[in-house]
SERO-294602 format. One line per field, with one value per residue (C-alpha): residue number from 1; x, y, z. Coordinates in nm, 3 decimals. Layout:
nutor	NUM;...
u	X;...
v	Y;...
w	Z;...
This chain:
nutor	1;2;3;4;5;6;7;8;9;10;11;12;13;14;15;16;17;18;19;20;21;22;23;24;25;26;27;28;29;30;31;32;33;34;35;36;37;38;39;40;41;42;43;44;45;46;47;48;49;50;51;52;53;54;55;56;57;58;59;60;61;62;63;64;65;66;67;68;69;70;71;72;73;74;75;76;77;78;79;80;81;82;83;84;85;86;87;88;89;90;91;92;93;94;95;96;97;98;99;100;101;102;103;104;105;106;107;108;109;110;111;112;113;114;115;116;117;118;119;120;121;122;123;124;125;126;127;128;129;130;131;132;133;134;135;136;137;138;139;140;141;142;143;144;145;146;147;148;149;150;151;152;153;154;155;156;157;158;159;160;161;162;163;164;165;166;167;168;169;170;171;172;173;174;175;176;177;178;179;180;181;182;183;184;185;186;187;188;189;190;191;192;193;194;195;196;197;198;199;200;201;202;203;204;205;206;207;208;209;210;211;212;213;214;215;216;217;218;219;220;221;222;223;224;225;226;227;228;229;230;231;232;233;234;235;236;237;238;239;240;241;242;243;244;245;246;247;248;249;250;251;252;253;254;255;256;257;258;259;260;261;262;263;264;265;266;267;268;269;270;271;272;273;274;275;276;277;278;279;280;281;282;283;284;285;286;287;288;289;290;291;292;293;294;295;296;297;298;299;300;301;302;303;304;305;306;307;308;309;310;311;312;313;314;315;316;317;318;319;320;321;322;323;324;325;326;327;328;329;330;331;332;333;334;335;336;337;338;339;340;341;342;343;344;345;346;347;348;349;350;351;352;353;354;355;356;357;358;359;360;361;362;363;364;365;366;367;368;369;370;371;372;373;374;375;376;377;378;379;380;381;382;383;384;385;386;387;388;389;390;391;392;393;394;395;396;397;398;399;400;401;402;403;404;405;406;407;408;409;410;411;412;413;414;415;416;417;418;419;420;421;422;423;424;425;426;427;428;429;430;431;432;433;434;435;436;437;438;439;440;441;442;443;444;445;446;447;448;449;450;451;452;453;454;455;456;457;458;459;460;461;462;463;464;465;466;467;468;469;470;471;472;473;474;475;476;477;478;479;480;481;482;483;484;485;486;487;488;489;490;491;492;493;494;495;496;497;498;499;500;501;502;503;504;505;506;507;508;509;510;511;512;513;514;515;516;517;518;519;520;521;522;523;524;525;526;527;528;529;530;531;532;533;534;535;536;537;538;539;540;541;542;543;544;545;546;547;548;549;550;551;552;553;554;555;556;557;558;559;560;561;562;563;564;565;566;567;568;569;570;571;572;573;574;575;576;577;578;579;580;581;582;583;584;585;586;587;588;589;590;591;592;593;594;595;596;597;598;599;600;601;602;603;604;605;606;607;608;609;610;611;612;613;614;615;616;617;618;619;620;621;622;623;624;625;626;627;628;629;630;631;632;633;634;635;636;637;638;639;640;641;642;643;644;645;646;647;648;649;650;651;652;653;654;655;656;657;658;659;660;661;662;663;664;665;666;667;668;669;670;671;672;673;674;675;676;677;678;679;680;681;682;683;684;685;686;687;688;689;690;691;692;693;694;695;696;697;698;699;700;701;702;703;704;705;706;707;708;709;710;711;712;713;714;715;716;717;718;719;720;721;722;723;724;725;726;727;728;729;730;731;732;733;734;735
u	-3.187;-3.437;-3.390;-3.069;-3.090;-3.374;-3.131;-2.816;-3.024;-3.139;-2.798;-2.557;-2.661;-2.745;-2.439;-2.571;-2.619;-2.379;-2.526;-2.568;-2.441;-2.537;-2.337;-2.441;-2.257;-2.576;-2.707;-2.700;-2.967;-2.741;-2.965;-2.726;-2.762;-2.563;-2.935;-3.099;-3.306;-3.055;-2.703;-2.344;-2.245;-1.871;-1.721;-1.524;-1.786;-1.964;-1.643;-1.654;-1.978;-1.971;-1.843;-1.714;-1.849;-2.039;-2.169;-2.110;-2.319;-2.173;-2.378;-2.230;-2.047;-1.710;-1.510;-1.219;-1.125;-0.864;-0.516;-0.579;-0.633;-0.914;-0.891;-1.107;-1.264;-1.274;-1.457;-1.582;-1.791;-1.719;-2.061;-2.021;-2.291;-2.092;-1.684;-1.755;-1.913;-1.846;-1.503;-1.299;-0.955;-0.767;-0.610;-0.787;-0.611;-0.730;-0.459;-0.725;-0.588;-0.949;-1.048;-1.297;-1.316;-1.372;-1.485;-1.462;-1.698;-1.808;-1.557;-1.315;-1.004;-0.616;-0.427;-0.562;-0.294;-0.387;-0.161;-0.296;0.034;0.130;-0.143;-0.107;-0.424;-0.621;-0.899;-0.980;-1.279;-1.397;-1.222;-1.208;-1.351;-1.180;-1.457;-1.562;-1.339;-1.101;-0.815;-0.434;-0.296;-0.422;-0.142;-0.176;0.133;0.013;0.278;0.198;0.115;0.431;0.656;1.026;1.111;1.512;1.587;1.279;0.926;0.594;0.320;-0.012;-0.294;-0.344;-0.602;-0.726;-0.859;-1.093;-1.001;-1.206;-1.372;-1.118;-0.985;-0.616;-0.379;-0.063;-0.013;-0.185;0.028;0.080;0.387;0.294;0.491;0.489;0.220;-0.005;-0.256;-0.583;-0.810;-0.782;-0.685;-0.879;-0.740;-1.024;-1.131;-0.903;-0.708;-0.370;-0.015;0.143;0.005;0.271;0.315;0.631;0.525;0.722;0.774;0.404;0.305;-0.021;-0.230;-0.166;-0.561;-0.678;-1.076;-1.191;-1.109;-0.789;-0.516;-0.345;-0.441;-0.629;-0.544;-0.774;-0.927;-0.739;-0.589;-0.226;-0.038;0.272;0.401;0.252;0.497;0.547;0.864;0.722;0.921;0.982;0.631;0.617;0.869;1.021;1.190;0.834;0.682;0.310;0.306;0.470;0.170;-0.111;-0.139;-0.028;-0.133;-0.117;-0.370;-0.314;-0.563;-0.688;-0.530;-0.368;-0.028;0.337;0.505;0.473;0.791;0.802;1.134;0.956;1.129;1.021;0.730;0.490;0.240;0.195;-0.031;0.011;-0.267;-0.472;-0.293;-0.228;0.087;0.312;0.637;0.698;0.708;0.990;1.064;1.408;1.156;1.324;1.195;0.831;0.572;0.510;0.337;0.271;0.018;-0.189;-0.054;-0.035;0.281;0.266;0.639;0.891;0.939;0.929;1.240;1.280;1.565;1.413;1.532;1.359;1.434;1.761;1.925;2.083;1.791;1.643;1.808;2.069;1.862;1.729;1.382;1.315;1.342;1.044;0.965;0.826;0.806;0.558;0.540;0.304;0.025;0.154;0.155;0.437;0.566;0.933;1.100;1.511;1.630;2.002;2.117;2.215;2.230;1.856;1.663;1.506;1.118;1.189;1.510;1.505;1.795;1.608;1.625;1.386;1.108;0.874;0.802;0.559;0.266;0.377;0.381;0.695;0.695;0.999;1.073;1.430;1.755;1.549;1.569;1.311;1.437;1.790;1.772;2.038;1.810;1.857;1.681;1.449;1.419;1.147;1.070;0.753;0.499;0.604;0.557;0.900;0.931;1.259;1.405;1.673;1.939;1.829;2.085;1.873;1.530;1.649;2.000;2.052;2.286;2.035;1.986;1.850;1.533;1.351;1.293;1.039;0.729;0.866;0.823;1.100;1.154;1.413;1.740;2.111;2.105;1.753;1.839;2.182;2.298;2.549;2.272;2.237;1.892;1.854;1.603;1.539;1.240;0.972;1.075;1.054;1.326;1.269;1.426;1.728;2.060;2.180;1.943;2.028;2.404;2.471;2.789;2.495;2.406;2.071;1.981;1.846;1.528;1.229;1.285;1.265;1.496;1.477;1.480;1.764;1.978;2.303;2.326;2.049;2.285;2.575;2.715;3.004;3.026;2.643;2.576;2.317;2.253;2.100;1.790;1.474;1.532;1.439;1.719;1.630;1.609;1.868;2.120;2.442;2.578;2.260;2.420;2.794;2.957;3.263;3.290;3.188;2.833;2.591;2.424;2.336;2.463;2.715;2.785;2.446;2.244;2.176;1.890;2.019;1.644;1.766;1.647;1.955;1.857;1.820;2.041;2.259;2.629;2.655;2.384;2.695;3.039;3.279;3.532;3.660;4.019;4.111;4.433;4.344;4.152;3.787;3.471;3.180;2.867;2.628;2.458;2.093;1.997;1.824;2.058;2.000;2.166;2.085;2.436;2.694;2.985;2.766;2.681;3.024;3.111;2.820;2.644;2.921;3.210;3.516;3.725;3.852;4.177;4.450;4.408;4.284;3.883;3.722;3.342;3.089;2.885;2.771;2.407;2.155;1.782;1.624;1.277;1.170;1.143;0.872;0.599;0.573;0.205;0.070;-0.266;-0.550;-0.356;-0.396;-0.724;-0.825;-1.212;-1.385;-1.677;-1.767;-1.825;-1.516;-1.096;-0.760;-0.523;-0.159;0.181;0.581;0.735;0.965;1.290;1.309;0.903;0.725;0.413;0.200;-0.090;-0.342;-0.562;-0.843;-1.017;-1.301;-1.069;-0.778;-0.619;-0.737;-0.965;-1.220;-1.113;-1.327;-1.106;-0.745;-0.623;-0.236;-0.153;0.160;0.097;0.081;-0.228;-0.572;-0.907;-1.253;-1.583;-1.911;-1.762;-2.050;-2.107;-2.035;-1.772;-1.377;-1.186;-0.803;-0.582;-0.204;0.029;0.354;0.557;0.670;0.942;1.081;1.274;0.942;0.680;0.809;0.700;0.361;0.366;0.200;-0.172;-0.343;-0.733;-0.972;-1.363;-1.628;-1.870;-2.094;-2.284;-2.540;-2.710;-3.046;-2.985;-3.234;-3.030;-3.100;-2.790;-2.668;-2.904;-3.197;-3.120;-3.045;-2.986;-2.985;-2.888;-2.525;-2.313;-2.634;-2.668;-2.870;-3.172;-3.179;-3.427;-3.350;-3.557;-3.565;-3.689;-3.713;-3.744;-3.925;-3.718;-3.792;-3.514;-3.238;-2.958;-2.709;-2.320;-1.993;-1.737;-1.662;-1.941;-2.143;-2.504;-2.660;-3.013;-3.242;-3.614;-3.853;-3.899;-4.123;-4.010;-3.935;-3.861;-3.661;-3.412;-3.241;-2.890;-2.868;-2.793;-2.466;-2.127;-2.008;-1.785;-1.878;-2.150;-2.235;-2.628;-2.709;-3.053;-3.220;-3.487;-3.652;-3.288;-3.024;-2.819;-2.718;-2.431;-2.401;-2.167;-2.305;-2.115;-2.295;-2.123
v	1.155;0.847;0.928;0.848;0.571;0.403;0.487;0.318;0.000;-0.011;0.003;-0.232;-0.606;-0.783;-1.008;-1.285;-1.215;-0.919;-0.612;-0.227;-0.019;0.358;0.660;1.021;1.301;1.532;1.261;1.452;1.227;1.022;0.708;0.552;0.184;0.214;0.176;0.406;0.552;0.561;0.614;0.599;0.999;0.883;0.656;0.524;0.356;0.202;0.025;-0.086;-0.176;-0.385;-0.733;-0.944;-0.800;-0.564;-0.231;0.108;0.389;0.733;1.011;1.368;1.530;1.608;1.308;1.280;0.966;0.980;0.926;1.006;0.665;0.458;0.051;-0.164;-0.476;-0.799;-0.742;-0.382;-0.161;0.207;0.429;0.796;0.990;1.225;1.270;1.659;1.654;1.318;1.399;1.177;1.333;1.052;0.782;0.453;0.147;-0.228;-0.484;-0.747;-1.130;-1.181;-1.315;-1.064;-0.804;-0.431;-0.130;0.233;0.470;0.830;0.957;1.214;1.108;1.096;0.819;0.490;0.188;-0.167;-0.312;-0.697;-0.904;-1.222;-1.468;-1.819;-2.016;-1.739;-1.769;-1.450;-1.437;-1.018;-0.780;-0.496;-0.129;0.208;0.403;0.798;0.932;1.214;1.137;1.217;0.893;0.507;0.254;-0.086;-0.231;-0.580;-0.851;-1.059;-1.442;-1.633;-1.869;-1.932;-2.332;-2.321;-2.197;-2.103;-1.927;-2.087;-1.802;-1.808;-1.568;-1.203;-0.998;-0.748;-0.436;-0.165;0.149;0.421;0.756;0.887;1.194;1.116;1.445;1.219;0.884;0.532;0.262;-0.089;-0.211;-0.534;-0.852;-1.127;-1.348;-1.490;-1.265;-1.446;-1.154;-0.811;-0.528;-0.186;0.148;0.345;0.730;0.872;1.204;1.166;1.264;0.906;0.559;0.314;-0.032;-0.151;-0.448;-0.745;-1.103;-1.220;-1.469;-1.579;-1.948;-2.173;-2.143;-1.846;-1.733;-1.407;-1.133;-1.214;-1.166;-0.827;-0.482;-0.243;0.113;0.369;0.687;0.835;1.213;1.172;1.475;1.293;0.931;0.608;0.398;0.021;-0.104;-0.454;-0.773;-1.067;-1.235;-1.553;-1.762;-1.534;-1.843;-1.969;-1.750;-1.916;-1.790;-1.420;-1.310;-1.206;-1.427;-1.136;-0.900;-0.507;-0.255;0.104;0.270;0.648;0.822;1.140;1.174;1.326;1.010;0.630;0.468;0.035;-0.085;-0.383;-0.783;-1.021;-1.215;-0.943;-0.842;-0.468;-0.302;0.075;0.210;0.562;0.769;1.112;1.159;1.525;1.419;1.031;0.670;0.524;0.086;-0.027;-0.361;-0.709;-0.984;-0.869;-0.876;-0.512;-0.331;0.042;0.196;0.467;0.684;1.052;1.223;1.608;1.680;1.396;1.054;0.683;0.550;0.117;-0.008;-0.331;-0.694;-0.998;-1.336;-1.484;-1.489;-1.847;-2.012;-2.223;-2.238;-1.990;-1.944;-1.591;-1.733;-1.903;-1.572;-1.398;-1.031;-0.919;-0.555;-0.360;0.036;0.135;0.357;0.647;1.009;1.174;1.554;1.603;1.936;1.874;1.979;2.019;1.667;1.496;1.143;1.217;1.413;1.116;1.093;0.685;0.550;0.214;-0.036;-0.328;-0.715;-0.706;-0.439;-0.391;0.018;0.026;0.308;0.550;0.946;1.124;1.539;1.635;2.030;2.209;1.955;1.667;1.329;1.060;0.722;0.638;0.190;-0.013;-0.260;-0.646;-0.890;-0.844;-0.466;-0.415;-0.022;-0.059;0.230;0.513;0.891;1.086;1.470;1.636;1.978;2.068;2.070;1.760;1.490;1.208;1.094;0.720;0.659;0.272;0.081;-0.249;-0.586;-0.810;-0.679;-0.488;-0.114;-0.062;0.196;0.432;0.843;1.038;1.411;1.643;1.624;1.634;1.229;1.088;0.719;0.658;0.301;0.053;-0.194;-0.567;-0.497;-0.733;-0.491;-0.146;-0.125;0.081;0.389;0.772;1.008;1.378;1.694;1.566;1.679;1.346;1.101;0.811;0.653;0.319;0.065;-0.205;-0.522;-0.417;-0.508;-0.200;-0.152;0.017;0.336;0.690;0.919;1.322;1.695;1.641;1.956;1.739;1.355;1.116;0.794;0.708;0.357;0.330;-0.074;-0.224;-0.547;-0.474;-0.506;-0.162;-0.215;-0.024;0.302;0.623;0.871;1.187;1.580;1.600;1.894;1.706;1.363;1.114;0.786;0.805;0.502;0.479;0.134;-0.190;-0.284;-0.466;-0.129;-0.401;-0.694;-0.822;-1.118;-1.068;-1.085;-0.719;-0.629;-0.280;-0.087;0.180;0.530;0.816;1.124;1.532;1.525;1.880;1.781;1.394;1.075;0.905;0.960;0.665;0.765;0.384;0.328;0.005;-0.140;-0.469;-0.575;-0.537;-0.437;-0.162;-0.346;-0.047;-0.227;-0.207;0.158;0.481;0.779;1.116;1.001;0.715;0.625;0.446;0.693;1.008;0.869;0.790;1.184;1.375;1.117;0.958;1.099;0.841;0.954;0.629;0.583;0.288;0.213;-0.169;-0.049;-0.140;-0.080;-0.346;-0.113;-0.255;-0.183;0.041;0.003;0.144;0.183;-0.186;-0.286;-0.309;-0.590;-0.838;-0.961;-1.312;-1.335;-1.276;-1.241;-0.944;-0.991;-1.238;-1.337;-1.466;-1.660;-1.597;-1.290;-1.364;-1.324;-1.425;-1.166;-1.285;-1.123;-1.196;-1.136;-0.819;-0.797;-0.572;-0.516;-0.422;-0.371;-0.388;-0.164;-0.333;-0.131;-0.212;0.010;0.078;0.273;0.235;0.541;0.430;0.768;0.565;0.300;0.016;-0.119;0.013;-0.139;-0.217;-0.555;-0.813;-1.092;-1.140;-1.286;-1.138;-1.241;-1.056;-1.120;-0.951;-0.862;-0.732;-0.911;-0.854;-0.525;-0.427;-0.368;-0.300;-0.412;-0.317;-0.351;-0.111;-0.262;0.000;-0.042;0.196;0.413;0.447;0.314;0.160;0.210;0.066;-0.249;-0.253;-0.270;-0.574;-0.584;-0.834;-0.825;-1.028;-1.272;-1.528;-1.718;-1.989;-1.761;-1.601;-1.228;-1.191;-1.502;-1.459;-1.505;-1.672;-1.440;-1.410;-1.083;-0.965;-0.665;-0.629;-0.539;-0.495;-0.262;-0.067;0.263;0.407;0.198;-0.140;-0.348;-0.496;-0.831;-1.015;-1.337;-1.445;-1.137;-0.798;-0.517;-0.179;0.081;0.097;0.333;0.444;0.538;0.634;0.439;0.685;0.596;0.939;0.861;0.995;0.846;0.678;0.523;0.303;0.007;-0.333;-0.692;-0.566;-0.197;-0.008;0.250;0.553;0.662;0.774;1.099;1.033;1.024;0.705;0.458;0.233;0.280;0.073;-0.013;-0.060;-0.281;-0.296;-0.552;-0.578;-0.770;-0.731;-0.513;-0.667;-0.446;-0.511;-0.259;-0.183;-0.029;0.273;0.323
w	4.317;4.283;3.901;3.914;4.106;3.917;3.582;3.749;3.820;3.448;3.359;3.556;3.568;3.854;3.995;4.144;4.538;4.489;4.681;4.573;4.807;4.813;4.910;4.910;5.120;5.130;5.387;5.680;5.889;6.089;5.954;5.745;5.650;5.266;5.118;4.841;5.111;5.382;5.196;5.329;5.329;5.314;4.996;5.274;5.432;5.173;5.075;5.447;5.403;5.077;5.022;4.715;4.383;4.569;4.316;4.519;4.362;4.443;4.456;4.336;4.587;4.719;4.920;5.120;5.237;5.496;5.434;5.089;4.951;4.898;4.884;4.673;4.827;4.574;4.251;4.353;4.129;4.174;4.027;4.042;3.945;3.706;3.696;3.683;4.034;4.182;4.365;4.556;4.637;4.691;4.505;4.411;4.482;4.383;4.606;4.594;4.512;4.311;3.985;3.996;3.785;3.943;3.761;3.793;3.665;3.642;3.873;3.934;4.162;4.173;4.049;3.991;4.024;4.027;4.247;4.285;4.409;4.133;4.133;4.025;3.897;3.834;3.587;3.430;3.233;3.216;3.199;3.408;3.349;3.400;3.229;3.208;3.467;3.512;3.690;3.721;3.648;3.543;3.614;3.533;3.785;3.918;4.009;3.679;3.698;3.699;3.899;3.858;3.891;3.770;3.485;3.352;3.398;3.385;3.296;3.453;3.359;3.404;3.460;3.122;3.115;2.906;3.004;2.801;2.813;3.030;3.098;3.218;3.284;3.288;3.187;3.104;3.205;3.184;3.416;3.545;3.601;3.355;3.253;3.017;2.834;2.822;2.685;2.469;2.684;2.530;2.546;2.379;2.360;2.613;2.657;2.807;2.794;2.717;2.674;2.764;2.751;2.991;3.137;3.158;2.913;2.822;2.611;2.499;2.444;2.106;2.069;2.144;2.068;1.955;1.960;2.044;2.324;2.287;2.307;2.094;2.122;1.957;1.916;2.200;2.220;2.335;2.368;2.416;2.323;2.284;2.394;2.388;2.632;2.713;2.718;2.523;2.380;2.250;2.102;1.793;1.578;1.553;1.269;1.314;1.675;1.640;1.354;1.576;1.863;2.082;1.848;1.931;1.729;1.768;1.556;1.480;1.755;1.744;1.919;1.949;1.875;1.865;2.025;1.998;2.192;2.324;2.314;2.069;2.002;1.914;1.654;1.608;1.341;1.378;1.199;1.055;1.317;1.325;1.482;1.479;1.538;1.422;1.472;1.616;1.643;1.755;1.863;1.845;1.637;1.590;1.330;1.269;0.996;1.049;0.748;0.650;0.912;0.866;1.004;1.000;1.116;1.095;0.981;1.074;1.180;1.150;1.348;1.433;1.474;1.300;1.246;1.339;0.964;1.078;1.206;0.995;0.655;0.512;0.152;0.138;0.020;0.351;0.520;0.711;0.642;0.962;0.866;0.646;0.607;0.370;0.243;0.547;0.410;0.568;0.587;0.681;0.730;0.801;1.123;1.010;1.094;0.790;0.972;1.091;0.827;0.632;0.633;0.664;0.753;0.737;0.956;1.020;0.929;0.650;0.541;0.274;0.214;-0.021;-0.125;0.100;-0.027;0.114;0.098;0.232;0.297;0.324;0.365;0.449;0.240;0.119;0.269;0.399;0.393;0.556;0.632;0.568;0.326;0.211;0.148;-0.084;-0.207;-0.403;-0.578;-0.329;-0.408;-0.294;-0.334;-0.193;-0.234;-0.443;-0.154;-0.004;-0.032;-0.160;-0.281;-0.155;-0.022;0.030;0.099;0.186;0.136;-0.156;-0.269;-0.518;-0.616;-0.824;-0.935;-0.728;-0.831;-0.753;-0.788;-0.641;-0.409;-0.482;-0.631;-0.708;-0.611;-0.467;-0.445;-0.240;-0.205;-0.289;-0.438;-0.729;-0.957;-1.012;-1.278;-1.357;-1.152;-1.234;-1.169;-1.233;-1.090;-0.960;-0.997;-1.074;-1.136;-1.035;-0.894;-0.809;-0.706;-0.598;-0.753;-0.907;-1.276;-1.435;-1.674;-1.798;-1.610;-1.655;-1.562;-1.678;-1.679;-1.386;-1.419;-1.409;-1.504;-1.536;-1.493;-1.302;-1.400;-1.108;-1.090;-1.044;-1.162;-1.457;-1.715;-1.832;-2.090;-2.163;-1.978;-2.099;-2.060;-2.198;-2.141;-1.860;-1.806;-1.842;-1.915;-2.020;-1.886;-1.756;-1.749;-1.489;-1.506;-1.718;-1.751;-1.997;-2.170;-2.445;-2.660;-2.325;-2.130;-1.929;-2.231;-2.225;-2.441;-2.464;-2.627;-2.376;-2.557;-2.458;-2.626;-2.580;-2.319;-2.277;-2.271;-2.434;-2.443;-2.284;-2.107;-2.091;-1.844;-1.783;-1.656;-1.795;-1.729;-1.890;-2.177;-2.114;-2.388;-2.315;-2.499;-2.592;-2.862;-3.009;-2.814;-2.924;-3.006;-3.100;-3.449;-3.636;-3.757;-3.574;-3.674;-3.577;-3.237;-3.196;-3.322;-3.174;-2.902;-2.756;-2.547;-2.470;-2.242;-2.068;-2.010;-1.957;-2.354;-2.299;-2.352;-2.644;-2.729;-2.888;-3.048;-3.357;-3.388;-3.291;-3.214;-3.562;-3.642;-3.786;-4.181;-4.358;-4.307;-4.540;-4.591;-4.596;-4.637;-4.753;-5.104;-5.343;-5.525;-5.327;-5.265;-4.928;-4.932;-4.598;-4.323;-4.156;-4.212;-4.087;-4.138;-4.122;-4.180;-4.133;-3.785;-3.786;-3.655;-3.291;-3.376;-3.032;-3.207;-3.534;-3.661;-3.900;-4.132;-4.288;-4.544;-4.803;-4.957;-5.175;-4.991;-4.673;-4.662;-4.530;-4.209;-4.138;-3.881;-3.704;-3.437;-3.257;-3.176;-3.052;-3.221;-3.636;-3.672;-3.627;-3.714;-3.769;-3.797;-3.991;-4.273;-4.549;-4.828;-5.153;-5.063;-5.162;-4.905;-4.861;-4.563;-4.456;-4.172;-3.994;-3.702;-3.417;-3.147;-2.930;-3.210;-3.399;-3.675;-3.986;-4.330;-4.403;-4.617;-4.938;-4.928;-5.067;-5.190;-5.112;-5.176;-5.020;-5.189;-5.000;-5.261;-5.172;-4.931;-4.958;-4.895;-4.616;-4.445;-4.031;-3.857;-3.521;-3.307;-3.549;-3.658;-4.014;-4.176;-4.592;-4.845;-4.721;-4.865;-4.927;-5.125;-4.887;-4.783;-4.588;-4.353;-4.046;-3.964;-3.665;-3.672;-3.315;-3.108;-3.086;-3.249;-3.034;-3.172;-3.434;-3.372;-3.687;-3.548;-3.698;-3.616;-3.285;-3.149;-3.244;-3.243;-3.577;-3.655;-3.409;-3.523;-3.285;-3.436;-3.452;-3.583;-3.973;-4.054;-4.350;-4.256;-4.520;-4.442;-4.779;-4.678;-4.463;-4.624;-4.780;-4.528;-4.246;-3.981;-3.668;-3.660;-3.319;-3.266;-2.960;-2.820;-2.481;-2.317;-2.533;-2.790;-3.105;-3.329;-3.708;-3.948;-4.258;-4.583;-4.700;-5.103
C-alpha cells in the first residue's frame, strides 16, 4: 500500500493548496481522517471530506455508494489504484459549475456523465481527463455556454476533454449544448461500442492556438459506429473559417462504420482507419477529407452539402471544392440493391475522387456520381466483375475524369455528365467500354479487349482525338449522333487508332433528317486506303439520307525526312556538330542515328527527338561519320532519309591538346593504342566500356599512361577517367 501511495505522489502534480485525500476499503480500524495513514474506507466519505480541486486516491477494493451515484466536487481528481480491482458500484456525476477540470483514472464504475449546467463567462484552459477506466458509458452532456438575446445566440467557452485508454461497453458521447470550443477534445486508445458527437451548435475563436479547436479521435477500437450529428459550426459562407478552424480528425481507428450527419461549418479529416461497413457523409457545408482508409466490405457515400452556388458569384471557377475522397482501398461485395451497390456514391455539392483502389465483387459497381461542380475523378483503379452494371456511372457537374484504370462491368464508363474532359483513362474487359451522352472532350484514352463495343458516342460534346480503340469483340466506335472525330467544327485532330475490332472499326447509325456531316479525318484504321476503309472498316447504316462523311484523309506514316546540315561530304573543323533537318507533316518524333560505318553497322549515336535540330559534342578528330533521320507518328515509322557523310579534321592544334577539364586522350581515332594525360589532376583509374555501359577493361593509372584496346572490335568506346573527386568521359574511335 505504501509503495502505491508513493508512486501516486510522484505521478500527480501538486495543485496549489489542494489536498490529497485517501480512501481504502480495507481500513477497519475505525480511525479515518483521509490521510495515507488513516484513509477513509468509503469513496463518498472521501468526496465529502474533499474541497475544490482536491485529489482523492482510491485503493483497490469494492465500493458501493448509497443510491448508486457518486457526485464529484468542483475540480475533483479521482485516482484509483487499478481498474481491474478498484471498483465503484455506481455511476459518477460531475454537475459542478466550475472552471476547474476534473480527472478520473484507473477505476471500474457504471457510467460517467458530465452534467454541468450552462456556465457563462467561464475560462477553460485545461482539459478534463477520463483515463484508464472500465465503465459502461461516458457521456459529455453539459449545458454548453450560450445565452439567447433576441433572435441570436451569444456563445461562451465550454469545457474540453481527454478521454484515453478506457474500456467502455457502451457509448462515448458528446451531447452537450451549444458553446464556443476553446481547446481540442481527444478521444484516444479506447474500446467502445460507439463514439458519437451529437451536441448542439458550436463555434470557434477566429484566432486559435495550437493544437487547435475541435476533436482528435484516434486509435480506438469501436464495434459499432463513429457518428457525428453535431449542430452547425462556423459561418459556412466564409471559406477561410470553414477550413481547419473547428477541425475533427478521425485517424487510425477500427470501426464498423463512420457516419457524418452534422450541420455546416466543420472540417473533417477521416484518415487511415480500418472500417468494416463503410463511411457515409450527409453533412452540411463542411470541409471534408476521406483519405487512406481501408474499407473491408462496404463503400463511401457522400451526399454532403457545400458552399451555396448562388453565394458570391455564378462563375464555376470561384466555387469552393470542399470534399476529397482519396487514397482509400475499398473492398465491396454487392447486396443486390442496384441503387446502393456502388463502392463510392457521390451526390455532394462538389467532390474530388482520386488515387483510390476499388475492388468489387458480385454485382457491385465502382462509382455513381451525381455530384455538383466541380466533380473530378483522377487516377483511380476500379475493378468490377462482368455482371456489375458500371465501372463509373456519372451524371455529375463539370470537372475532369483523367488517369483512371477501369476493368470489367457491363459499361466501363457511362456518362450523362457535364465533365469537360475525359483523358488518359484505360478501360479493359468491360462489355461496352465507354458510353457517353455528356459534355466531355475525349482524348488519349485506351479502350481495348471489351466483349462488346469499345466506344458508344450518343450525343457527347467531343472532339474525340488521340484515343486507342483496339481489339474489342464488337464495334470499335459506334457513332449514334454526330461528333467531331477529326477535322470537324471543333478542330478535332483525329489521331484515333481504331484497329483490330471484331465487327467493324466504326459503325455509323446516325438518323439525319437535316443535312449534317460526320468528320472522321486523320485516324488510323486497319486499312490504309480510304476506299478500303469505307468498304471493310466502316459500317455506314445511317438513316434519313442527309448525312455526309467528311472523310478525305487518314493518318499515314510520315514522309521521308529531308536533311539540311551537315551537308554531304562536309568537313568539320571542331569537335562539335549541329544536325538539322526539315519538319515533316504529321510527325510526332524523329530518330537520329550517327555511325562510323556506311551501312550503320556500328552506331556512334542513336536517339529519339521531338525537335528538328540536335547538337553533339566530343566528336573524335580525323574521323568519318554517316548520319540519317526518320520520322514517326501513331501510324508507325517512315522511311530512313538518304544518309550523308561528314568528316572531322581539326587543324592548328597539337595532337595532345589539353581539354577544358585538363584531360586529353590521344590519338583519337586510334588503331589500338592511346594515351591519357592530365595536366591538373592525378588519374587513378581508367575504364573502357562499350556504348551499352558494359566494362571491358580496367587499368590503374597515374598522371600519364598508355592503353591498348587493339584486341577489341572496331567501333566507338567510352573511356572513363577516374580522378580523386571526379569521373571524366571521352569517346574513342577504334579503327
